[in-house]
LUMPAVEX-709216 format. One record per atom (N, C-alpha, C): atom name; residue in one letter; x, y, z. Coordinates in Angstrom, 2 decimals. Layout:
LUMPAVEX-709216
 name resn       X       Y       Z
   CA    A       X       Y       Z
...
***
This chain:
LUMPAVEX-709216
 name resn       X       Y       Z
    N    M  169.15   94.32  217.08
   CA    M  169.47   95.19  218.31
    C    M  169.85   94.48  219.57
    N    A  170.39   94.72  220.66
   CA    A  171.46   94.62  221.84
    C    A  170.23   94.59  222.62
    N    R  169.90   93.58  223.55
   CA    R  169.11   94.17  224.32
    C    R  169.65   95.03  225.49
    N    S  169.07   96.08  226.48
   CA    S  169.65   96.49  227.34
    C    S  170.06   95.58  228.94
    N    P  170.51   95.78  229.58
   CA    P  170.89   94.77  230.46
    C    P  169.62   95.13  231.59
    N    A  169.56   94.13  232.31
   CA    A  168.48   94.28  233.42
    C    A  168.36   95.23  234.31
    N    T  169.53   95.46  234.65
   CA    T  169.88   97.16  235.41
    C    T  169.11   98.39  235.11
    N    S  168.99   98.22  233.79
   CA    S  168.31   99.51  233.33
    C    S  167.11   99.89  232.65
    N    D  166.67   98.20  232.40
   CA    D  165.50   97.96  231.35
    C    D  164.09   97.42  232.38
    N    V  163.37   97.61  232.60
   CA    V  162.11   97.63  233.45
    C    V  161.84   96.06  232.70
    N    F  161.76   96.05  231.53
   CA    F  161.30   95.34  230.70
    C    F  161.93   93.47  230.86
    N    N  163.86   94.00  230.97
   CA    N  164.32   92.96  231.59
    C    N  164.20   92.83  232.53
    N    A  164.11   93.39  233.58
   CA    A  164.27   93.39  234.75
    C    A  163.16   92.42  235.78
    N    V  161.84   92.54  234.98
   CA    V  160.59   91.35  235.30
    C    V  160.63   90.40  234.48
    N    A  161.85   90.16  233.32
   CA    A  161.41   88.94  232.69
    C    A  162.04   88.15  233.63
    N    E  162.77   88.08  234.61
   CA    E  162.99   86.70  235.25
    C    E  162.13   86.87  236.24
    N    A  161.42   85.09  236.47
   CA    A  160.51   84.78  237.08
    C    A  160.32   84.98  238.78
    N    R  161.75   84.78  239.43
   CA    R  162.21   85.00  240.78
    C    R  161.64   86.87  240.99
    N    R  162.17   87.26  240.35
   CA    R  161.64   88.93  240.31
    C    R  160.32   89.19  240.21
    N    R  159.54   88.77  239.54
   CA    R  157.65   88.79  239.40
    C    R  157.55   88.22  240.55
    N    E  157.95   87.08  241.27
   CA    E  157.61   86.60  242.71
    C    E  157.45   87.73  243.60
    N    I  158.73   88.25  243.67
   CA    I  159.28   89.15  244.69
    C    I  158.04   90.04  244.42
    N    L  157.93   91.14  242.98
   CA    L  156.94   91.58  242.85
    C    L  155.48   91.54  243.54
    N    D  155.23   90.22  243.26
   CA    D  153.60   89.66  243.91
    C    D  153.95   89.73  245.08
    N    V  154.94   89.41  245.85
   CA    V  154.70   89.72  247.36
    C    V  154.54   91.09  247.59
    N    L  155.34   91.99  247.10
   CA    L  155.14   93.50  247.52
    C    L  153.85   94.15  246.90
    N    I  153.01   93.50  246.19
   CA    I  151.77   93.88  246.46
    C    I  150.95   94.55  247.15
    N    T  151.24   93.72  248.17
   CA    T  150.26   93.50  249.72
    C    T  150.96   94.77  250.28
    N    G  151.86   95.17  250.32
   CA    G  152.39   96.24  250.83
    C    G  153.73   96.24  251.23
    N    E  154.53   96.72  252.08
   CA    E  155.71   96.93  252.45
    C    E  156.38   95.88  253.28
    N    K  157.55   95.06  252.94
   CA    K  158.20   94.09  253.77
    C    K  159.61   94.31  253.90
    N    A  159.94   93.76  255.21
   CA    A  161.82   93.50  254.98
    C    A  162.14   92.53  254.21
    N    V  163.37   91.99  254.03
   CA    V  163.73   91.08  253.33
    C    V  163.90   89.87  253.33
    N    G  163.52   90.01  255.51
   CA    G  163.45   88.28  255.97
    C    G  162.38   87.71  255.43
    N    A  161.24   88.70  255.46
   CA    A  159.47   88.65  255.38
    C    A  159.66   87.92  253.58
    N    I  160.17   88.41  252.82
   CA    I  160.32   87.87  251.35
    C    I  160.87   86.49  251.71
    N    V  162.17   86.67  252.20
   CA    V  162.76   85.42  251.83
    C    V  161.99   83.99  252.78
    N    D  160.89   84.27  253.69
   CA    D  160.10   83.71  254.25
    C    D  158.85   82.58  253.51
    N    D  158.76   84.11  252.65
   CA    D  157.28   83.70  251.85
    C    D  157.54   83.31  250.70
    N    L  159.26   83.46  249.66
   CA    L  159.40   83.00  248.73
    C    L  160.28   81.47  248.95
    N    S  160.57   81.23  250.54
   CA    S  161.58   80.14  249.94
    C    S  162.57   80.11  249.47
    N    M  163.39   81.47  249.11
   CA    M  164.38   81.69  248.74
    C    M  165.62   82.30  249.86
    N    S  166.92   82.04  249.42
   CA    S  167.79   82.49  250.45
    C    S  168.22   83.80  250.69
    N    Q  168.45   84.48  251.74
   CA    Q  168.57   85.83  251.74
    C    Q  169.29   86.66  250.33
    N    P  170.40   86.10  250.09
   CA    P  171.39   86.32  248.85
    C    P  170.31   86.60  247.52
    N    Q  169.90   85.82  247.66
   CA    Q  168.80   85.42  246.28
    C    Q  168.09   86.88  245.78
    N    V  166.99   86.90  246.77
   CA    V  166.23   87.92  247.37
    C    V  167.27   89.31  247.45
    N    S  168.24   89.50  248.05
   CA    S  168.55   90.78  247.54
    C    S  169.05   91.37  246.80
    N    K  170.07   90.34  246.19
   CA    K  170.15   90.31  244.77
    C    K  169.18   90.65  243.63
    N    H  168.09   89.84  243.52
   CA    H  166.73   90.24  242.86
    C    H  166.32   92.18  243.59
    N    L  166.04   92.37  244.44
   CA    L  165.71   93.48  244.94
    C    L  166.88   94.55  244.66
    N    R  167.65   94.29  244.25
   CA    R  169.00   94.98  243.84
    C    R  168.90   95.85  242.58
    N    V  168.42   94.94  241.97
   CA    V  168.10   94.72  240.30
    C    V  166.99   95.82  240.03
    N    L  165.99   95.29  241.08
   CA    L  164.32   96.10  240.84
    C    L  165.19   97.39  241.59
    N    S  165.29   97.42  242.47
   CA    S  165.77   98.76  243.04
    C    S  166.10   99.82  241.84
    N    E  166.98   99.19  241.25
   CA    E  167.71   99.53  240.26
    C    E  167.09  100.32  238.63
    N    V  166.13   99.93  238.69
   CA    V  165.32  100.09  237.42
    C    V  163.81  100.78  238.25
    N    G  163.94  100.93  239.33
   CA    G  162.68  101.82  240.13
    C    G  161.66  101.21  240.31
    N    L  161.95  100.23  240.09
   CA    L  160.23   98.93  240.36
    C    L  159.89   99.12  241.80
    N    V  161.23   99.35  242.64
   CA    V  161.03   98.88  244.20
    C    V  161.78   99.87  244.95
    N    S  160.94  100.73  245.77
   CA    S  162.06  101.18  247.00
    C    S  162.22  100.96  248.04
    N    C  163.30  101.49  248.92
   CA    C  163.37  100.89  249.91
    C    C  163.59  101.83  250.89
    N    R  163.10  101.56  252.55
   CA    R  163.18  102.89  253.45
    C    R  164.09  102.13  254.88
    N    A  164.97  102.56  255.25
   CA    A  165.40  101.88  256.58
    C    A  164.45  102.50  258.21
    N    E  164.58  100.98  258.34
   CA    E  163.50  101.19  259.88
    C    E  164.29  100.53  260.60
    N    G  164.90  101.40  261.49
   CA    G  165.60  100.80  262.82
    C    G  166.96   99.91  261.84
    N    R  166.91   98.41  262.16
   CA    R  168.08   97.80  261.61
    C    R  167.32   97.05  260.22
    N    H  166.00   97.27  260.11
   CA    H  165.54   96.67  258.96
    C    H  165.51   97.39  257.62
    N    R  165.20   97.02  256.70
   CA    R  165.46   97.76  255.25
    C    R  163.90   97.25  254.60
    N    L  162.97   98.32  254.33
   CA    L  161.48   97.68  253.99
    C    L  161.45   98.10  252.59
    N    Y  161.09   97.10  251.95
   CA    Y  160.84   97.43  250.39
    C    Y  159.80   97.43  250.33
    N    R  159.19   98.31  248.75
   CA    R  158.02   98.41  248.34
    C    R  157.93   98.98  246.77
    N    L  156.32   98.18  246.65
   CA    L  156.81   98.37  245.01
    C    L  156.11   99.19  244.67
    N    E  156.72  100.06  243.38
   CA    E  156.31  101.15  242.98
    C    E  155.55  100.38  242.09
    N    P  154.57  100.67  241.34
   CA    P  153.53  100.81  240.62
    C    P  153.47  102.00  239.73
    N    A  154.07  102.67  240.07
   CA    A  154.08  103.40  238.40
    C    A  155.14  103.05  237.37
    N    R  155.93  102.68  237.49
   CA    R  157.18  102.09  237.17
    C    R  156.83  100.99  236.24
    N    L  155.83  100.51  236.46
   CA    L  154.80   99.60  235.18
    C    L  154.37  100.15  233.64
    N    R  154.29  101.11  234.52
   CA    R  153.59  101.68  233.40
    C    R  153.75  101.87  232.12
    N    P  155.34  101.80  231.24
   CA    P  155.59  100.77  230.22
    C    P  154.59   99.81  229.94
    N    F  154.51   98.55  230.79
   CA    F  154.23   96.97  230.58
    C    F  153.13   97.57  230.10
    N    H  151.89   98.38  231.12
   CA    H  151.06   98.82  231.20
    C    H  150.29   99.17  229.47
    N    E  151.63  100.18  229.05
   CA    E  151.20  101.18  227.92
    C    E  151.73   99.79  226.30
    N    W  152.57   99.34  226.91
   CA    W  152.70   98.33  225.57
    C    W  151.77   97.09  225.84
    N    L  150.96   96.31  226.90
   CA    L  150.60   95.71  226.67
    C    L  148.81   95.62  226.40
    N    S  148.45   96.93  226.51
   CA    S  146.66   97.76  225.94
    C    S  147.16   97.52  224.58
    N    R  148.26   97.54  224.19
   CA    R  147.61   97.15  222.27
    C    R  147.31   95.93  222.28
    N    Y  147.83   95.06  223.09
   CA    Y  147.30   93.99  222.57
    C    Y  146.26   93.14  223.17
    N    E  145.89   93.75  224.14
   CA    E  144.78   93.85  224.87
    C    E  143.52   94.13  223.92
    N    Q  144.00   95.16  222.93
   CA    Q  142.66   95.92  221.69
    C    Q  142.75   95.26  220.79
    N    A  143.88   94.04  220.33
   CA    A  143.79   93.14  219.76
    C    A  143.11   92.32  219.59
    N    W  143.49   91.66  221.09
   CA    W  142.77   90.47  221.87
    C    W  141.06   90.38  221.74
    N    N  140.92   91.87  222.08
   CA    N  139.34   92.48  222.58
    C    N  138.81   92.33  220.85
    N    D  139.36   92.71  219.75
   CA    D  138.82   92.55  218.54
    C    D  138.58   91.23  218.04
    N    R  139.61   90.53  218.07
   CA    R  139.57   89.13  217.76
    C    R  138.27   88.30  218.35
    N    M  138.03   88.99  219.88
   CA    M  136.92   87.84  220.63
    C    M  136.06   88.48  220.02
    N    D  135.68   89.72  219.75
   CA    D  134.07   90.35  219.31
    C    D  133.92   89.76  218.21
    N    R  135.30   89.18  217.37
   CA    R  134.61   88.59  215.54
    C    R  134.22   87.26  216.09
    N    V  134.91   86.35  217.44
   CA    V  134.57   84.94  217.30
    C    V  132.90   85.18  217.72
    N    D  132.78   86.30  218.99
   CA    D  131.26   86.69  219.05
    C    D  130.42   87.01  217.67
    N    D  130.76   87.83  216.99
   CA    D  130.11   87.66  215.87
    C    D  129.68   86.52  214.92
    N    Y  130.48   86.07  214.89
   CA    Y  130.64   84.48  214.27
    C    Y  129.10   83.70  214.98
    N    L  129.75   83.64  216.16
   CA    L  128.73   82.67  216.89
    C    L  127.56   83.32  216.63
    N    I  127.61   84.44  216.79
   CA    I  125.96   84.44  216.75
    C    I  125.34   84.37  215.01
    N    E  126.34   84.86  214.04
   CA    E  125.83   84.32  212.54
    C    E  125.69   82.85  212.31
    N    L  126.30   82.05  213.86
   CA    L  126.26   80.82  213.69
    C    L  124.78   80.05  213.89
    N    Q  124.48   80.64  214.65
   CA    Q  122.99   80.55  215.46
    C    Q  121.98   81.12  214.94
    N    R  121.83   82.04  214.19
   CA    R  120.87   82.47  213.14
    C    R  120.75   81.11  212.18
    N    Q  121.83   81.19  211.41
   CA    Q  122.01   79.96  210.30
    C    Q  121.04   78.75  211.25
    N    G  121.36   78.20  211.99
   CA    G  120.82   77.27  213.02
    C    G  119.69   77.21  213.29
    N    D  119.06   78.63  213.40
   CA    D  117.79   78.62  214.30
    C    D  116.68   78.32  213.02
    N    P  115.52   77.53  213.40
   CA    P  114.38   77.43  212.12
    C    P  113.58   78.62  212.26
    N    Q  113.22   78.81  211.05
   CA    Q  112.51   80.67  211.15
    C    Q  111.06   80.02  210.88
***
């Protein structure tokens, strides 16, 4: 089954490391493109290209303030990730619980009675 293009799929959009870096920068609040460029040492065209993709999938929004365009994270759009990952988190926790049980059993076997 073919994957959706990055411009329509949140999962594909954040698969690119530079776009995740931009999201990390925006988690602290709204920023202009120039501030993102400075924070990430990326070129302005690169940042703009990635912001366009993130905007198209709704992960960031933009507003104009004078001559500046300010971008902000839209964390609710990450909900599909959270829902998907929560299943794996539960599986991981179940396995760690089994490891804990095993270690307790080993300690019991090693304790003199």
